[in-house]
C-alpha positions in Angstrom: 0.4 -15.0 3.0 3.0 -13.9 6.1 5.2 -15.9 7.8 6.7 -15.1 11.3 10.1 -14.4 9.4 8.3 -11.7 7.2 7.0 -10.3 10.7 10.3 -10.2 12.9 12.4 -8.9 9.7 10.3 -6.2 9.5 9.4 -5.8 13.0 12.6 -3.4 13.8 11.5 -1.0 11.5 11.3 2.6 13.5 7.2 3.0 13.7 6.7 -0.4 14.7 2.9 1.0 16.4 2.2 1.5 11.8 3.6 -1.8 11.3 1.3 -3.4 13.8 -1.6 -1.3 12.1 -0.5 -1.8 9.1 -0.4 -5.9 9.5 -3.9 -6.0 11.4 -5.5 -4.2 8.0 -3.8 -6.4 5.7 -4.7 -9.5 7.6 -8.3 -8.5 8.2 -8.5 -7.1 4.5 -6.5 -10.7 3.7 -8.8 -12.9 5.7 -11.8 -10.9 4.5 -11.4 -11.3 0.6 -10.9 -15.3 1.6 -13.9 -15.5 3.1 -15.9 -14.0 0.2 -14.2 -16.4 -1.7 -15.0 -19.1 0.3 -18.4 -18.3 0.5 -18.9 -17.7 -3.3 -17.0 -21.2 -4.0 -19.2 -23.1 -1.1 -21.9 -24.3 -4.1 -19.0 -26.3 -5.7 -17.7 -27.9 -2.9 -19.7 -30.8 -1.4 -19.8 -31.3 2.8 -16.5 -33.0 2.7 -14.8 -30.6 0.7 -15.8 -27.8 2.8 -15.1 -29.2 5.8 -11.7 -29.7 4.9 -11.3 -25.8 3.1 -13.1 -24.8 6.6 -9.9 -26.9 8.7 -7.3 -25.7 5.9 -8.9 -21.9 6.9 -8.7 -22.0 10.9 -5.5 -23.2 10.4 -4.2 -20.6 8.4 -6.3 -18.1 11.4 -3.9 -19.7 13.5 -1.2 -19.2 12.1 -1.7 -15.4 11.5 -2.7 -14.8 15.4 0.8 -16.5 16.1 2.5 -14.1 14.1 0.9 -11.4 15.5 2.1 -12.6 19.2 5.3 -12.6 17.5 5.1 -8.9 16.8 3.3 -7.5 19.8 6.4 -9.3 21.7 9.1 -7.7 19.8 7.2 -4.6 20.0 7.1 -5.2 23.8 11.1 -5.8 23.5 11.7 -2.6 21.6 9.8 -0.5 23.6 11.8 -1.6 26.7 14.6 -1.1 25.0 13.8 2.3 23.9 12.6 3.1 27.6 16.2 2.0 28.8 18.1 4.1 26.2 15.9 7.1 27.1 16.6 6.5 30.6 20.9 6.2 30.1 20.3 9.3 28.3 18.9 11.1 30.7 21.6 10.1 33.7 24.3 11.8 31.9 
């Protein structure tokens, strides 16, 4: 599971586009795996347990979306800094 700190700690990698792609792929894979596990276990839960599980699942998805938004904002800031740095280099 990813936390905001995990994303922020790794976002400064030189290839930020690759990191975003890796994060999205990992996110989709993990969500797919979780959905499969939920479907397999659905028969074991009564409706109230399933609603509780669904609520927890929805909360996890919101957390992942928040992490991705944080990563996208950091990539935007890094891109802006890189552009500024490039502009400074051409003025000399």
